N, C-alpha and C positions, 0 to 999 in steps of 0.2 A: 502493499500498499505506500501510497503518498500522504504523508502524515504532517499536518504543522502542529506546533506548539506555541501560542503566543501568552506573554506572560510580562508584568511588571520587572525590570531591572533585567536581570542576568541569572542566567543558570549556574555561575558560579559562585552565589551567594549561599551561606553555610547554614541559615537555619533549617528546620526540620521539614519545612514546605516545600523549600526550593530543594533540599537533598530528596524530596520524595520527586519531583519535577525531574530532576537530571536522573534519578537511577530510572523513571520510568522511561524518558528519551533514550537511554543508553540499552535499555532492554529492548524497545521496539527497534532499535537499530541490530543489534543483535539478533533479534529473529528475522531481519531481511528488508524492514520497512526503511523507506527513504523519508527522513525528519527532517524538516525545515523550521528553526526556530525564529521564531518573531519576537524580538525582545522591544518592549514598548517602554517608555520613559516613564520613570516613577513619578505620581501625581498624588497629590491630596486630593483629599474626595471631592471638594468642590471644583478643581481643577480637572479632575476625571471626569467630572458629567459633561463640562465643557467639549471634551475631547469628540464629544458624539455629534457636533456639529462641524466637526475637523476633516476635510478633504484630505489631508497629510495622513491623517490617522486610517482612514478607508484605504488609500493607495497602499499604505504599508503592510496593510491586511489581504491585498490581493495577490496572492500566492498560488500558484498551481498546486492543488493537492485535491486527494480524494474527500479528506476530513480535517477539520481543524480542532485540536485540543485548545482549550482555554484555561488557565489557571484564574479560578474564581475571584482572586485576590483583585483581578485587573477588571472586575465587574462594572465601575464606575464609569469608565470607559467604553465600554461595549455593549450596554443594554440596549441603546438604540440602533448604534453600526453593525449590531448583528443581522439587521434586518437584511441589510443590502448585501452583504455578502454570498459569493456564488456557490458555495459548497456548504454541507452540513457541519454542526459542530457539536462539540462535547465538551462538557464544563469538568475541570476537576477541581472539587471543591475538598479544602483542607478542614475549615469551619467558616460557617455561614458569620459574617460580621454580625448581624443582626442577633445572634447568640449569645456574644459578649453583654456584660452589663455595662451598658452604654446610656447615656443620656438620649441620644438621637438615635436609640436603638429603631423606635417606628418608621422613621426615616430610612433607615438601613434597609429594613424587611420590606419596605414598598420597592424600594430600587431594585434590591435582590430578586424579589419577586417577580419584577418585570424582565430583568435578565434572564432569570432560570427560564421564562416563558418562551425566550427564541432560540433555546437549544434543543437540540434533537436526543440528548443523553447526557448522563451524568456520572462519572465518576465520585467514589466517597471512600476515606480512608477508614471508616467505622460505619457501625451498625448506627452509633448515636449521631454521627452527621447525617446519614441516610435518612432517619428518622425526621431530623430537622428539615432537611431538604423536601420530603415530602410533606412537611406539614404547612410548606408554602406553595403548595399545588401541583407538584411534578409527581407526574404517572410514576407509581413504584416499578412498574415494570420497565422505565426507563434508565433507572438506576442500577448500578454493579459497586458493588463492595470489595474494594482491593488494597487491603492492610500494608502497610510499608513494611519490608522485610527489617529484620534490626540487625544485620551482619556488617554494620558499617565498621566492628572492631572484632568481633569472634574471638575472645581471648581463650586461651588455653588455661582452666581454672578447676581444680578439683575440690571434693568435699572438705579433705584436710586443711587446706589453704583457708576455705571460707570458714571453718569451725576456729583455727587458730586465730584468724584475725578478728572472728567474734570477739575474744578477750582481750582484746589489748584496749586500752583506756587513754586518755579522754575517748568520749564516741566520736566520731571525725563524720560529720554529715557536709554533703556537697549538692550545690544548685548547679544545674546547666540550662541555660536557656537566654533568650536575648532579656536584658534588664529593661523592662518595661511594667505598668499596671497589671498587665491580665497575668504575669507569671506569678503573682502573689508573693515578691520577694521581702515585701514588709510585713507580711502576715509571717513569713518564716522567721525573720530576725526577731518579731515580737515574740514568735514560739520559743525561742532560742534563749532569750532573757528570762521567760517566765518559767524556763525548763528546772527541775530541781538538779537533775545530772548536769556536770561538767559537759559541753559540747563544743567541739571546733567546727566551725562552717568555713568552706571554700564555694566561693561564688564566682562560678565560670560563664563568662558572656560576655557578649556586645551591649554596649550602654545605648539604648534607642531611644530613650526619653531620657534626656538629662534632668529635666526637674524631679520626675521619679527617683532618677540615681542621686540626687543630692537630698532628697528627702529621705531616703533608706540611710545614706552615710551620717545623715544627722540622726537618725535612730538608733545605729550602733552607738553613736557617741555618748547620747542621754542616756542608753541601756549599761552604757560601761564596759561595751564588748569590743573595744578596740583591737585587745590580745585576743580575742576571740574569732573574729569575722576576718576572712582575708578576701580580695578581690583580686582575682588575676587578669581579669580582661577574657578578649577569645583567647583560645589555645589551639596550636596546631593539634592534629589528632594523635600524634605519639604523646605528646605532653599532657593532653585530655585523659588517655587512656592511663596512665601514670596517676593521675589523681582520683581516677575509678577506681581503679586497683587497689588505693591504699585507703579508700575510704571502707564506712562500715554500711551506709543508706544514702540515698537518693532523694532529696527533699525538694519536690517540686509543686507546692499547694497552689496551683492557678487557681483563677475565678473562673477560667473556661479552657479546656483542651479538646480539640476535636478528634483526636486519639492520642498523641503525645508520644511521639516515637522514642523521646529521650527514656521513658521508663522502661522502655524494651531494652535500650542499650545499656542501662544500667543494671538490667537483672542479668545480660551477658556477663557481666563481672561479677555475679551473686549478690548483687544489692537489691534488697528489699525496698520498696519506695513508701515515701509519704505522698500522696495525692489526693488530687481533689474529686469529688463526687461528682462536679458539675463537667458533664461531656461523655468524651468516649475513654476517659482514662479507666473507669472499672472492667472495660473489656481486656485490660492487660492487669492490672495490679487487683487482686481478689484479697477482700479487706479482711486481716487476719491470717491469711495464707502466704501470699508474696507481697505484701505490703500493708498500708494501712490507710484507708480514705477518712477526709476531712471534709468537710462543710468549707466552702469559701470564706473566707476572712472570720477564721476562727482559731486564733493564735493559740486558746488554751486547748483545741484536740490537739493541735502540732507540739504543744508542750509534752501532754499526756503520749502521745505516739514515740516521742524521743526518750522521754523517763524510761517508757516500756522497754525499749531497746537497750540503753544502758543499764538497765536493772536484771537482765535475764540475759546473758550470753547465750545458752545454749536456745533460746527461742529465736535469737537474733539470727544464729548459723541455722537453724531450722528453716526460716524464711528466706534465708541468703540462696538455701541449696533448693526450695521450692521455686525461686525466683529465676535461678539458673534453668533447671527443668522447663519451664514455663517458656524462656526464650528459645531452648531447642527444640520446642512444639511449634514455634509460630509459623508461619507460612512463609516461602522464601521469596525474593523479588519476582524469579521466574514463574512462578505459579500468580501472582499479583498481575504481572505483565501479560501472561496468557489470557485472563479475564478481560483486560481490557480491550486485547487486539479484538478479542470475537464481540465487544461493543461496537468497536470501531468498524470492524467489517460489517454488522448489521446497519449500522447507520450510513455508512457510505454505499453499500448496496454491492459491493464488491464479493468475490467468491469466498467462501465462509472459509474459517482457517482452524482446521482441526487441531487440537491439541489436548491430550491427555490431561497435562498438567492442571487443565483449567477447572475441571472437577474436582479437582484437590484444595482449591482454595476454601478455607475455614475463617470465620469471626470468631 
């Protein structure tokens, strides 16, 4: 097939959503498809809406393909422009903007509803995202769930290593993600402050919202945690792997996650997770088995989870082993790509693509 992939920014971005897009493009190319990537300029939401009246944007999108994939993040620039495109479109939804706890959520929901009405199919990263997309009017028959693979690192780690690490103190927690309000780092820092046990926190990630970063750093100072919380910024994969390997628990109590690939990546190192109940994290993190689920904006629950891990090394090790097993059972990128290819073939009306791996995809 000749496939296009339109997105804001570049496939070289390192957040989970862009990594998903990049791995999907790589998988399609390995399967023999010709993929043309259309990189659109980053826009603020209002500026993106204005793009729909832009002839230059329509010209940029006029590529010779059988079907166009679009990262739903770019929906402000596409919700009207899509009507004039000469090919069918399939949206890749990591999570709807309207699913986040935002003041303008009703506006985002209205625009996303109009955008999704212009596409011919939808790829979702989780069942939670699928349900959110269906709730704004998309036919469930036009949606496929293709979870991201978690093999970014795939480290070798055995049960004995997990058990030995669990007895080391103080408890070492790690946050990995863009530093922005949605990720709940402020909730995490407050939870560390309230915990009875001594907890060292390493924060790995790019500063997306400088105002939020300043607020979190101020909270660290006010709670007297300067010697307990370390900010590394974004790290190369090899250095991030070292941090994960030396940690006890992954802690990302987001206000919303469409899937949360970082939880799965932590599990590959045998790390249980402290994760949010909001969104799709519970498809990976089983409360009390592979981690602890907390409500958004609940630092007391975060503190209880950290104290529980610190007080019981045997439980920490057991959950670490369960986390690693959950990672090992997760579908591969090959299986998820096969399912996406089947949808693309149906939408484009090209010859069906038989692939036994497609039937193995689970969520």
